C-alpha positions in Angstrom: 130.3 110.0 92.5 127.8 106.9 91.7 127.5 104.2 94.6 127.4 100.8 92.9 128.6 97.2 92.4 131.4 96.8 89.3 130.4 93.3 88.4 127.0 94.8 87.7 126.8 95.8 84.1 124.0 97.6 84.3 125.8 100.1 86.4 129.2 100.1 85.0 128.6 99.9 81.3 127.1 103.4 80.8 129.6 105.3 83.3 132.3 103.8 81.3 130.6 105.1 77.9 131.6 108.4 79.2 134.7 107.7 80.7 138.4 108.6 79.1 140.0 105.9 81.4 139.3 103.4 83.2 141.4 103.1 86.7 140.0 99.8 88.4 141.2 100.1 92.0 137.9 98.9 93.3 138.6 95.3 95.1 137.8 93.5 98.3 140.8 93.7 100.1 141.5 92.3 103.4 143.0 89.0 103.2 141.5 88.0 106.7 138.2 88.1 105.3 139.0 86.3 102.2 139.5 83.3 104.8 135.9 83.4 106.5 134.3 83.8 102.8 135.6 83.5 99.3 132.3 84.4 97.2 132.7 88.2 98.0 135.9 87.9 96.5 134.7 85.9 92.8 132.6 88.6 92.7 134.4 91.8 93.3 137.7 90.4 92.0 137.0 88.6 89.0 133.5 89.2 87.8 134.2 93.0 88.6 137.2 93.4 85.9 135.6 91.4 83.7 132.5 93.4 83.7 134.6 96.7 83.3 136.6 94.8 80.4 133.4 93.9 78.6 132.2 97.8 79.1 135.8 99.2 77.5 135.6 96.9 74.3 131.8 98.0 73.7 133.0 101.9 74.7 136.5 101.9 74.1 138.7 103.7 76.6 142.7 105.3 76.3 143.7 103.4 78.8 142.5 100.6 81.3 144.3 100.0 84.4 144.1 97.2 86.5 145.2 97.7 90.1 147.0 94.5 91.5 148.6 93.4 94.5 152.3 92.0 95.3 150.7 89.5 97.0 149.8 87.6 93.7 153.5 86.3 93.6 153.3 84.7 96.9 156.1 84.8 99.9 159.5 86.3 98.8 162.3 85.2 100.6 164.6 86.0 98.3 165.7 89.3 96.0 162.7 91.6 95.3 160.9 90.1 92.4 160.3 91.7 89.2 157.1 91.7 86.8 158.4 88.6 85.2 158.1 86.5 88.0 156.4 83.1 88.7 152.9 83.8 90.5 152.3 81.7 93.8 149.2 83.4 95.3 149.1 81.4 99.2 145.9 82.9 99.9 141.9 83.7 98.7 142.5 87.4 98.1 145.4 87.2 96.4 144.4 84.1 94.0 141.1 86.4 93.3 143.4 89.0 92.4 145.7 86.7 89.7 142.2 85.8 88.0 141.5 89.9 87.7 144.9 90.5 86.3 145.2 87.6 84.3 141.5 88.7 82.7 142.9 92.3 82.4 146.1 90.6 80.1 144.0 88.5 78.1 141.6 91.0 77.0 144.8 92.8 75.7 146.0 89.8 74.0 142.9 89.2 72.2 140.5 92.2 72.2 143.6 94.9 71.9 142.2 96.7 74.9 145.2 99.2 76.4 145.3 97.7 79.3 148.2 97.9 82.0 148.4 95.8 85.1 149.9 97.2 87.7 150.9 95.5 91.1 151.5 97.5 94.1 152.5 97.2 97.5 151.6 97.8 100.9 149.9 101.5 101.3 149.2 103.3 103.8 148.0 107.1 104.3 144.9 109.0 105.3 141.4 107.5 105.3 142.8 103.9 105.0 139.9 101.5 106.4 140.8 101.0 110.3 141.0 97.0 110.0 144.2 97.6 108.1 147.3 97.2 110.4 148.1 100.8 110.7 144.6 102.6 111.0 143.5 99.3 113.5 146.9 100.0 115.7 146.5 104.0 115.5 143.0 103.7 116.7 143.1 101.1 119.3 146.6 103.0 120.6 144.7 106.0 120.8 141.9 104.7 123.4 144.4 102.3 125.6 143.4 99.5 123.1 145.2 96.1 122.6 147.4 96.1 119.3 146.6 92.4 117.9 149.9 90.9 116.9 149.4 87.9 114.5 152.0 85.1 115.9 155.7 86.8 116.0 155.1 90.0 114.2 158.2 89.2 111.8 156.2 88.9 108.8 157.7 92.0 106.3 156.0 94.0 104.0 157.4 97.2 101.8 154.9 100.1 102.8 154.1 102.8 100.0 152.4 106.1 100.8 148.9 106.1 98.8 149.8 109.3 97.5 153.3 108.1 96.0 151.0 105.2 94.4 148.2 107.4 92.9 151.4 108.9 91.4 152.7 106.3 90.0 149.5 105.4 87.9 149.4 108.9 86.8 152.3 108.6 85.2 151.3 105.6 83.5 147.9 107.7 82.4 150.3 110.1 80.9 152.6 107.8 79.0 152.4 107.2 75.6 151.0 103.5 74.2 154.4 101.4 73.4 155.5 102.5 76.7 153.0 101.0 78.8 150.0 99.5 76.8 150.0 95.2 77.7 152.6 95.8 80.5 153.0 94.9 84.1 154.7 98.0 86.5 155.9 96.9 90.0 155.1 99.8 92.4 157.2 99.7 95.6 158.7 102.3 98.0 162.0 99.7 99.2 160.4 100.4 102.8 160.5 97.0 104.6 159.2 96.8 107.7 157.9 94.2 110.1 154.9 94.2 112.1 156.4 94.9 115.5 158.8 97.6 114.2 155.5 99.2 112.8 153.7 98.9 116.1 156.9 100.4 117.8 156.5 103.8 115.8 153.1 104.0 116.4 153.2 103.8 120.3 156.2 105.9 120.7 154.4 108.7 118.3 151.4 108.4 120.4 153.8 108.4 124.0 151.9 105.1 124.4 153.7 101.5 126.3 154.7 98.8 124.3 152.7 96.7 126.9 149.7 97.1 124.5 151.1 94.9 122.2 149.3 91.7 122.2 150.3 88.4 119.8 147.4 86.9 119.0 147.5 83.2 116.7 148.6 84.1 113.7 146.9 84.1 110.8 146.4 81.0 108.4 148.8 80.9 106.1 150.6 84.1 106.9 152.8 85.1 104.4 156.3 85.9 106.1 157.6 88.9 103.2 156.3 90.7 100.0 159.1 92.1 98.2 159.1 94.0 95.1 161.4 95.4 92.4 160.5 98.8 91.1 163.0 99.2 89.1 161.2 98.6 85.5 158.6 101.7 86.3 161.4 103.4 87.6 163.5 103.1 84.0 160.7 103.1 81.5 158.4 106.1 83.5 160.9 107.8 85.2 158.9 107.4 88.4 160.5 107.1 92.2 158.2 107.8 95.4 158.6 110.9 96.9 157.1 110.6 100.7 160.1 109.0 103.1 158.6 106.7 105.2 160.1 108.5 108.2 157.8 111.3 107.2 154.6 109.9 105.7 154.0 107.1 108.9 153.7 110.1 111.8 151.6 112.3 109.3 149.4 109.7 108.9 149.2 108.7 112.5 148.1 112.3 113.5 145.8 112.3 110.5 144.3 109.6 112.1 144.4 111.5 115.9 143.2 114.8 114.4 140.0 112.9 112.7 138.7 110.8 115.2 135.0 111.8 114.5 135.5 109.4 110.6 136.9 106.4 112.3 134.9 106.2 115.2 131.5 105.8 113.7 133.4 103.0 111.6 134.8 101.3 114.3 131.3 100.1 115.7 128.4 97.9 115.2 129.6 95.3 112.5 132.6 96.3 112.8 133.1 95.2 116.3 131.5 91.8 115.8 134.0 91.2 113.1 137.1 92.6 115.2 135.9 89.8 118.2 135.7 87.5 115.3 139.0 87.7 114.4 140.9 88.4 117.4 138.8 86.9 120.3 137.2 89.9 122.3 137.6 93.9 122.0 
């Protein structure tokens, strides 16, 4: 493990020189934060992939996976979108992710790098940073703190367990070049749930009252629904998720219950200042 900035060539280049594969999970991800400050997005989500790609040009790797997001397609109110759908990012985070994806595909076309771009739906699972919805709601409910629900709480997302996301990436790493290089793959699980449905499961699992729900002012430009078609990765590589949401979410909730020491130290100091700013109170 090396702690460093992926936009720092002096850190990245010697690591890529020793690598067989590059999988770029790194990003500034939280939409709320992206609305407040765009500078970190540009560095992490555009300059970061560019730095990694240049290192991979200098020291060729077997495959370079740029891990993306379903948010680049924008709000989806009809059928789940395929990889051929136009991109309509509607917040600074997704716009910056479009930039990183585009740079990766450009390096495949221009320099022949063995690049693959993936676009995954919402992840959940253990060790997720507690400003994200599921760990935030879970850890708040555990200490009888309100669950801040943006607007109506009817915004829908497709949810996939992080272990299934990693299985999909592993399948791409193992695939033949003619199956994946220069391609884009959607990774989804078909588990569309809105915020209120997720909150209800969390409260029920923890035996907490619905009175903990607190509707707060909606986020700017809040997309109502994201929905991916994962048909391509299923047909091309035979990948299908293994973890049912009905099993994975309760397991995730219990992980946070059993690992209170891990998240309590995170939800302090600077985290609380940010929380106050976003939701108006603790």
